[in-house]
N, C-alpha and C positions, 0 to 999 in steps of 0.2 A: 550147670557151672557157670560161676562168674568169670568174666573174661580177664586173665591176668593182666596187670599193669604192663605196659609197653618199657622195655628197657631202653634207657637214655644213654647215649654216648656223651660222656663228660667233654666239654670244651677244652678246659685247661686244668687237668688234674693234678691235685698236689702229689708230691713226691711219695708220702705214705698217709696213713690216716691221721686226722686230725683228733686230739683227745680232748674232751670237756670234762672239767671236773664241776661238779654242780655242789656248792656248800649249802647246806639246808639249814638254814638258823629254825630256831624253835618257833613253832606256828608259822610257819611259810606259807604262802598260798599256794594251793596246787594247781590251780589254771595257769598261772605264769609258768610254774615249772613244766608242767606237761606241755604247754604250748612251745616250750624251748627243745626239750628232749623228743618229743613225737617227729618233728620234722628230720632229726637226725637218723631215727630208725628208719622212717620212709624213704630217706634218700639211700641208706643203704640197699634197702629192698628193691627199690625200683632200678637203680643203677647196676644191681647184680654183684656189688663189690662192698667191701668195708671201706667208705669213706669217711666214717667217723666211729670213735668210741667214747665211751663216757664212764664215769664213776661218782658215785655219791658219796660225799665227804661230810662230816659234822665233827664239833668238838669231842663227842663222846667216843666216836668211832664206831657206835654199836647201833643206835636207832635214833630216827628224827620223826618228830610229830607236826604235821601240818594243822591249818586252822581249822580243818573241817574233821579233826579228830583222828585220820587215817596215818597209820605208822608206816615208816620205810626203814629196811636196813640197811645201813651205810657199809659202803666197801673200805674206808680209809677213814682216818683221822684227819688230824691238821699235820700230814706228813709233807715232807719236801715234794715238791712238783718239778715235772721237766720243764725246760725253760720255754718249750714250744707248745705247752698246754694252755688251754683257756679256762680261766676260773670264772664261773658265773655266780654271785651271792644270791640266794634266793630268799627274800626277805618275806614278811607278813605282818600279822598282828604283834603289839609291843615290841617291835623293832629294836627300840632303845635297850630295853631288856635284854633282849636277845643277842645284842653285840656285846659280847663279854672283852674282858681285856686281853684273854688268850687269842680270841678271833681277831682284834685288832693288831695284836702283834704279830701273828701268822700273816695276815693280809699285807702289813708293811714290809715284813720279810721276803715273801715272795714277789712282792712290788719290787725290791730293789734288786731281785734276780732276773727282773726282766718279762716276768709272766702278764700276758695279756689278762686284764679284768673287766668284768660286767657286773652291773646290779640288776636284777630282775625284780620289778614292782617295787618294794621299799628296801630292796638288797642297794639301792645307790645311797641310803642313810649310813650304813657301813662302810662304803668305801670313802664318803665324805668325813665320816668320824675318824678314819684313819688316815685324813689327809691327802688322799690319793685322788680327789678330784678338784684341788686347789688350782685355779685357773684354767679349768676345763670346762667345756659345754655338758651339761647332763640334762636328765629328766627324771621325775618321779610322778607316781600317781596325782593326778591334780588334787585330790582331797587333801594330799600332804604337802602341797606346795607352800602354803603359808608358812606353816612351822619350820619348813627346810630353809625357807629363804632368810627367816629371821637366825637360824642357827649358824648357817654357813654362807656366810657373805663372800667368801672367795671364789664360791661356785658358780659358774654362768649357767644359772638354771634355765630351762626352756620348756614349752609347753608341748614339745614334739612328743609324737607316739614312742620314738627311739631316738638314741643318741650314739654316735660312733665317732669318739674324737681321738684319734689315734688307737692307742691301746688300751682306753678306757670306753667299755659300752654300758649305756643304762637303757632301761625300758621303762615304760609308764606302768606296768602291770596288764593283768589279764591277757588278751590275746595279741598284744605288743611284742611279746617274746618272739611270738610266729612270724611277724614281720621282720624283725630282726634276723632270725635265724633263715629265713628265705633269701634275704640279702647277703648274708655269710656262705650260703651254699651256692648262690649265683657267682658271688666273688671266686670260690674255690673252685668249682665245678661247671660252671656256665648256666645261663639263663633256662635253657631247656630242662635241665633236672630242677632246678627250683620251681620252675612252672608247673612241671608233671608232680612235684610233690605238693604244691598247692592244689593241684586238682585233686589229688589222693586225699587230701582233707578237705574237699568241697569249699575251698577258700579262694573265691573270684574277685576280691577286691583287695589287692594285695596294697599296703600302704608304704610310704618312704618316710624318711626322716624330715620331710616337709611338712608331712600331715600333721594335724593338731590332734590332742587328746579328746577334746570335748564336742559335741554337737554345737552346731552353730547356734547363735541366739535365736532365732526365729524357729529352729526345730525345737529347742530347750524349752520354750515358752509356748510353742504351738500357734503362733501367729508370725504372719510374714507383713510385716510393716516397717519401711525401712527406717523411718524417723524414730520409731518405739526402738527398735534394734539398735540403732545409733545412740539413743539416750542411755539405755541399759548398759552398753558397751563403756560408756563415759562413767557411769556410776561404779562399774567394777574396776576400772581404773583409778578412780580418786575415792578409796576407802579412807585413808589416813586423814585426807583434807576435803571433806564432803563438798560438793558442789550444791549451791541453791537450786530451788526449782526455777528460779528466774534465769539465773544463767545458763542451765541445762536448755531451758526451751530456746533462748537467745541463740544458743550454740546449733541448734536445728532449724533456725527460723519460724519461729512460732510463738504465740504468746503463752502466759503462764497458764491461762484459762484453756487454751487448747490443749497443753500439755496434760492437765489434770482430765479434760474429758477422754483423751487418749488411753491414758492409764486405767480410767474408770471403765472405758468401753471392753478393751480387752483385758486387763489383768484383773479387774474388779477391786481395785486399791488405790490409793493415792501414789502420785510419785514419791512423797516423802515416807508412807509407809513401806513401799518396796525398796527404796534406798536403806530404810532402816533394817529391815530384813536381811539384806545383803551383808549390812556390817555387822549385824549380830550373829550371823553364819560364821563370818571370819572369825568373830571374837571367841566362838564356840572351839573352832578348830585349833587356835592357838592356846587356849586353856587346855586342851585335851592332847595336844602334840609337843608342847614346848612347856619349859619351866620358867616361862616369863611372868613378872608378878601381874597381879589383877590391874594394878595401875597402869603398868605399861602396855598390857593387852588393852585397855580402855584407849589409851593414846594412839595405839597404832589403829584402832578402828574409828577414830574421829570423833572420841568422847572427851570433854573438855574436864570431867570430873567423875571420880570412882563413883560417887553417889548416883549421878545419873546414869552411868552405866549399868550399875546394879539394878537401878529402877526399870529401865529398858529391857534388860535381860530377864528379870523376874516376870515381867509383863507377857513376855514371849515364850520363855521356857518354862514358866512355872517354878523356877528355882532361882537361887543367886548363883553368882561366878564362882564365890567361894565354895558353895556347897556342890556346885558341878564338879568342880576339880577336886574335892574331896571324896565325893561318890565315886569318880573315876579311879582315884587311888586305891581306895578300899576293893573295889572288884578287881583289879590287877595284881594289888599286894605290891605295886611300885609306884614310881611318880606316874602323873597321869599322863597317857598318851594313847591315840587311837590312831593306828596307822594302819593302812592298807585296806583293800577291800576284802 
């Protein structure tokens, strides 16, 4: 028989159980949702009492389907919540389509009543669309940041794993929900309970809101060379106004020829080719995540003319920007968007 988990005495318990409402948008991401609800269940189990309760909400009030096809029976529709509830919007694929007018009106109404709200994965999009993140710090999955930045200029977007800005919480998706909930449990009931929940989940590397989403550049490219990493960081930070190879080389104290050799040796491509791939990847994200015109996408990614952009895009992706956007729209039945993992 397995040894039962040890009971943890809460350090500073709340007056009563805190209730979470999970708004499941159509095609929400299961991992982000499960990473948020499971810590609550385990906190109740290991503490031996009901620290948390939760309910599943959706516009239909009946069922919601996540991106992997599984369906969940909902507890409530867009009902009026208690002021002490925490509402977490669970987003996923095609979040623009899933964020309906009815949902936006409901979010705004509950926000006026003082309800704490959060966005898991692409759920931050729904909150931003409702105007509830204006002037706030927030985060969203790294793949969706380009489109988010273009659409919501009033939001102070970060690359953090999660953000808690007063009564607005956002996570980057995936297991970032787990890090957020462990912080909530620690604040509500003490570090001991949060650590015990993490142990039960075999989660031994708890992240904070100071941790960033993506792997470091050396880890991502599989190369640990400080000057190479520095150049790539400069490239990623200067997409709209690309730097020349000569300027990049000068910034890290080497010649252009040395920079060429460095990229050829470690990445098997020239600095110019690598830079172009970064710009085209951002362009693809914008085409698929926003309604920006192709001309504006080209300018945002450092291309002086649409024709040059189209030529480079076709060479890399074997299709034109216009066809890319049209294909995505036909596949989803709505305006092109590819949000969420």
